[in-house]
C-alpha positions as CSV (number, residue, x, y, z in Angstrom):
1,M,-93.4,19.7,179.2
2,I,-93.7,20.8,182.8
3,A,-95.9,19.4,185.5
4,C,-97.1,20.8,188.8
5,I,-97.6,18.1,191.5
6,V,-100.0,19.4,194.1
7,H,-99.8,17.2,197.2
8,G,-102.2,17.1,200.4
9,P,-100.9,16.7,204.0
10,G,-101.6,12.9,203.8
11,A,-99.4,12.2,200.6
12,H,-96.3,10.3,201.8
13,S,-93.0,11.5,200.4
14,E,-92.4,8.2,198.7
15,V,-95.7,8.6,196.6
16,V,-94.6,12.1,195.7
17,E,-91.0,10.7,194.6
18,R,-92.8,8.0,192.7
19,A,-94.6,10.7,190.7
20,H,-91.4,12.7,190.2
21,Q,-89.7,9.5,188.9
22,V,-92.4,8.5,186.5
23,L,-92.7,11.9,184.9
24,G,-88.8,12.5,184.9
25,A,-88.3,9.1,183.0
26,R,-90.6,10.5,180.2
27,G,-88.6,13.8,180.1
28,I,-91.2,15.8,182.0
29,E,-89.9,18.5,184.4
30,T,-91.8,18.6,187.6
31,W,-92.3,21.0,190.7
32,T,-94.4,20.8,193.7
33,A,-96.9,22.8,195.5
34,G,-98.5,22.2,198.9
35,R,-102.4,22.1,199.1
36,E,-102.5,25.1,201.2
37,D,-100.3,27.2,198.8
38,K,-102.1,30.2,197.3
39,A,-102.3,31.0,193.6
40,P,-100.2,34.2,193.8
41,A,-97.4,32.5,195.5
42,V,-97.0,30.0,192.6
43,A,-98.3,32.1,189.8
44,K,-95.0,32.6,187.9
45,R,-94.3,29.0,187.9
46,L,-97.9,28.0,186.7
47,A,-97.4,30.4,183.9
48,R,-94.8,27.8,182.5
49,T,-96.8,24.6,183.4
50,D,-98.5,22.3,181.1
51,F,-100.6,20.3,183.5
52,V,-101.4,19.7,187.2
53,L,-101.2,16.3,189.0
54,T,-102.8,16.2,192.5
55,L,-101.8,13.5,195.1
56,G,-104.3,13.3,197.9
57,G,-108.1,13.3,198.5
58,D,-110.8,15.4,197.1
59,G,-109.6,18.5,199.1
60,T,-106.4,18.4,197.3
61,F,-108.0,18.0,194.0
62,L,-110.2,21.1,194.8
63,A,-106.9,23.1,195.6
64,G,-105.3,22.0,192.3
65,A,-108.4,23.0,190.4
66,R,-108.3,26.5,191.7
67,L,-104.7,26.6,190.3
68,A,-105.4,24.9,186.9
69,A,-108.7,26.3,185.8
70,P,-107.8,30.1,185.4
71,R,-104.8,29.1,183.2
72,G,-106.6,26.5,181.2
73,L,-104.4,23.6,182.4
74,P,-105.6,20.0,182.4
75,I,-105.7,18.3,185.8
76,L,-105.4,14.6,186.9
77,G,-106.2,13.4,190.4
78,V,-104.7,10.5,192.2
79,N,-106.6,9.5,195.3
80,L,-104.7,9.0,198.6
81,G,-107.7,9.6,200.8
82,R,-110.9,7.8,201.7
83,L,-113.5,8.8,199.4
84,G,-111.8,10.2,196.1
85,F,-115.1,11.1,194.3
86,L,-113.3,13.8,192.3
87,T,-110.0,12.0,191.5
88,E,-109.6,9.6,188.6
89,L,-106.9,7.2,189.8
90,E,-106.1,5.2,192.8
91,E,-102.5,5.1,194.3
92,H,-101.7,1.7,192.7
93,Q,-102.7,3.1,189.4
94,L,-100.2,6.1,189.5
95,E,-97.6,4.6,187.1
96,S,-100.1,3.1,184.6
97,G,-102.4,6.2,184.6
98,L,-99.5,8.7,184.0
99,G,-98.3,6.6,181.2
100,R,-101.8,6.5,179.6
101,F,-102.0,10.3,179.9
102,L,-98.6,10.9,178.4
103,D,-99.3,8.5,175.6
104,G,-102.5,10.6,174.8
105,E,-105.0,7.7,175.9
106,Y,-107.5,10.0,177.7
107,R,-110.4,12.4,177.2
108,V,-111.0,15.8,178.7
109,E,-114.1,16.5,180.7
110,E,-115.0,20.1,181.4
111,R,-116.4,21.4,184.5
112,T,-118.0,24.7,185.5
113,M,-116.0,26.7,188.2
114,L,-117.8,29.0,190.5
115,E,-116.7,32.7,190.9
116,V,-117.7,34.4,194.1
117,Q,-117.4,38.1,194.6
118,L,-118.1,39.8,197.9
119,M,-119.6,43.3,197.8
120,R,-119.5,45.8,200.6
121,A,-120.9,49.4,200.4
122,G,-120.9,49.2,196.6
123,R,-117.3,48.0,196.2
124,S,-115.7,44.5,195.7
125,V,-113.7,43.4,198.9
126,A,-113.0,39.8,197.9
127,R,-113.0,37.6,194.9
128,T,-112.4,33.8,194.8
129,I,-113.0,30.7,192.8
130,G,-114.1,27.2,193.6
131,L,-115.1,23.9,191.9
132,N,-117.8,22.7,194.3
133,E,-119.7,25.5,196.1
134,A,-119.9,28.7,198.1
135,V,-121.4,28.4,201.5
136,V,-122.9,31.3,203.3
137,D,-123.5,30.2,206.9
138,R,-124.7,32.0,210.0
139,A,-121.7,33.0,212.3
140,E,-121.3,31.2,215.5
141,D,-123.9,31.8,218.0
142,A,-125.8,34.1,215.5
143,R,-129.5,33.9,214.8
144,M,-131.0,32.6,211.6
145,L,-129.8,34.6,208.5
146,R,-132.2,36.6,206.3
147,V,-131.1,36.5,202.6
148,E,-132.6,38.2,199.6
149,I,-132.0,36.2,196.4
150,E,-131.8,37.6,192.9
151,V,-130.9,35.7,189.6
152,S,-129.4,37.9,186.9
153,D,-131.3,41.0,188.3
154,Q,-134.7,39.1,188.6
155,A,-136.0,38.9,192.3
156,V,-136.5,35.4,193.6
157,G,-137.4,36.1,197.1
158,V,-136.3,36.6,200.8
159,I,-135.7,33.7,203.0
160,D,-134.8,32.9,206.7
161,A,-132.2,30.0,206.9
162,D,-129.1,28.9,208.7
163,G,-127.4,29.5,205.3
164,V,-127.4,29.2,201.6
165,I,-125.3,27.0,199.3
166,V,-124.5,27.9,195.7
167,A,-123.1,24.8,194.0
168,T,-121.9,23.8,190.6
169,A,-122.9,20.5,189.1
170,T,-119.7,19.0,190.4
171,G,-120.6,20.3,193.9
172,S,-124.0,18.8,193.8
173,T,-122.6,15.6,195.1
174,A,-120.7,17.3,198.0
175,Y,-122.2,19.5,200.8
176,A,-125.2,20.4,198.8
177,L,-126.3,16.8,198.5
178,A,-125.9,16.4,202.3
179,T,-128.3,19.3,203.0
180,G,-131.0,17.8,200.7
181,G,-130.1,19.3,197.2
182,P,-130.5,17.2,193.8
183,I,-127.6,15.4,192.0
184,L,-126.6,17.1,188.8
185,E,-124.5,15.3,186.1
186,P,-121.2,17.0,186.6
187,T,-120.5,18.3,183.1
188,L,-123.8,20.5,183.3
189,E,-123.3,24.2,183.3
190,D,-126.2,24.8,185.6
191,L,-125.9,26.3,189.2
192,L,-127.6,25.0,192.1
193,L,-129.1,27.1,195.2
194,V,-129.8,25.0,198.4
195,P,-131.1,26.7,201.5
196,M,-129.8,25.2,204.6
197,N,-132.4,24.5,207.3
198,P,-135.0,27.1,206.1
199,F,-137.6,28.4,208.5
200,A,-140.3,27.8,205.9
201,L,-140.7,24.3,204.8
202,T,-141.8,25.5,201.3
203,V,-138.4,26.8,200.6
204,R,-136.7,24.3,198.3
205,P,-133.5,23.9,196.2
206,I,-133.5,25.5,192.8
207,V,-131.5,24.8,189.6
208,F,-130.7,27.7,187.4
209,P,-129.7,27.4,183.8
210,P,-126.1,28.2,182.6
211,G,-124.9,31.7,182.5
212,Q,-126.8,33.0,185.4
213,V,-125.6,35.1,188.3
214,I,-127.0,34.4,191.7
215,T,-127.0,37.4,194.0
216,L,-127.4,36.8,197.8
217,S,-127.9,40.0,199.8
218,V,-127.5,39.5,203.6
219,L,-130.4,41.5,205.2
220,R,-129.6,40.0,208.6
221,G,-126.3,38.6,209.7
222,P,-123.6,38.1,210.7
223,A,-122.5,35.3,208.4
224,E,-119.4,33.5,207.2
225,L,-118.4,32.7,203.6
226,R,-116.5,29.5,202.8
227,V,-115.7,28.4,199.3
228,D,-115.0,24.6,198.8
229,G,-114.9,23.9,202.5
230,G,-111.9,26.2,203.0
231,R,-110.7,26.2,206.6
232,R,-110.6,30.0,206.8
233,G,-114.0,31.7,206.4
234,R,-114.5,35.2,205.4
235,A,-116.8,37.3,207.5
236,V,-119.9,38.6,205.9
237,A,-121.8,41.6,207.6
238,T,-125.5,42.6,207.4
239,G,-125.7,44.7,204.1
240,D,-123.1,42.7,202.3
241,T,-123.8,41.1,198.8
242,L,-122.4,38.0,197.2
243,R,-122.4,37.6,193.5
244,C,-122.0,33.9,192.5
245,G,-121.7,33.1,188.8
246,P,-119.7,30.8,186.4
247,H,-116.0,31.6,186.0
248,S,-114.9,32.5,182.7
249,K,-112.9,29.4,182.1
250,R,-114.0,25.8,182.7
251,L,-111.8,23.2,184.3
252,K,-110.4,20.5,182.1
253,V,-110.4,17.2,184.0
254,I,-108.4,14.3,182.7
255,R,-110.6,11.1,182.4
256,F,-110.0,7.6,181.1
257,G,-113.3,6.0,181.2
258,P,-116.4,6.8,179.3
259,A,-118.7,9.5,180.6
260,E,-121.3,7.1,181.8
261,D,-118.7,5.9,184.5
262,F,-120.2,8.9,186.6
263,Y,-123.2,6.9,187.4
264,L,-121.3,3.7,188.3
265,R,-118.9,5.8,190.5
266,L,-121.9,7.5,192.1
267,G,-123.4,4.3,193.1
268,E,-120.2,3.0,194.5
269,K,-119.2,6.0,196.5
270,L,-122.6,6.6,197.9
271,G,-123.1,2.9,198.7
272,W,-126.3,2.5,196.6
273,G,-125.4,-1.1,195.7
274,R,-126.1,-3.1,192.7
275,P,-129.3,-4.9,191.7
276,L,-129.4,-8.5,192.6
277,V,-131.4,-9.6,189.6
278,P,-130.5,-8.2,186.2
279,L,-133.1,-5.8,184.9
280,K,-134.8,-7.0,181.6
C-alpha cells in the first residue's frame, strides 16, 4: 500500500515525520506533496497511490481532494489549523486515527465534487474541479456583474450582482454560508447557487437537484473565477460562459463517527452552543 501525504504551509516537519513513521511501521510506503502542487506534476505517483492523508487546515484538505477524487482515492484529513471543519482528526489523534484506518475501523462518506468549465467564443479554455465552490466575482474596480443563469438548458433569469457562487453541499458551510446561503447536509448531491449582494432584494439562493448543470453567461464583466478559494483567479471576460456541474467521480472521505456527527460538528464549529435544559 502507498500513501500520499499532502501537507500545508503550517505543517511542521515533525508532524509530517510522525505520519511517515506511523505509516512506515505498518509497512506503508509514503511520499509527500505540497498543498500548492498541481495534479499534472504528481499524476504518475498518484497512479500508484492507495490513499491520501492531508496535514493542515481545510485549505490543505481541499487541495488533497482535488488530487484524490479523480482517481477514486479515499482521503483522511488531520487538522493542524484553526477551524478544521472538513478534516476528521486533530493533531493529537494522528497515531490513533491512522491505526483505526489501517485496521479497517472506518466508514466512507461520499461527497460531490464540482467541475467547472470556462467557455470563450464557443471553445473550452479552462477546466478545473473543486470540493466547495466556484465563485464568479466582479474584477477589482469593476461595476456590478450582469449574469444570465440557465440550468440544464432551462432559462432561470438574468441578475445584477457583485458575483455568483455555485457550491456543493459540502461547500454550503463555507463561503456560500457567509453570503447568506442555506446549509445542506454534506452527502447530498444537490448544487447551490448563491448571488452575492444582488441589486434586487428578490434575488435569492436556489438549490438545484442532483445531476443538473448550471450555466453562467457573463453579459457584463469583467469578472474573476476562483475555485475553492484559490489564490490565483482566472480572468472572465464579457461574453464568457461558465458551466458548473457535478464531477463524474465523488470524493471518498474517511470517517470514524456516525453520519449524525455532522450536526454536532456544525454546532461546535459555528458556535451555536448547547441547550441549557435537556429537551423533552
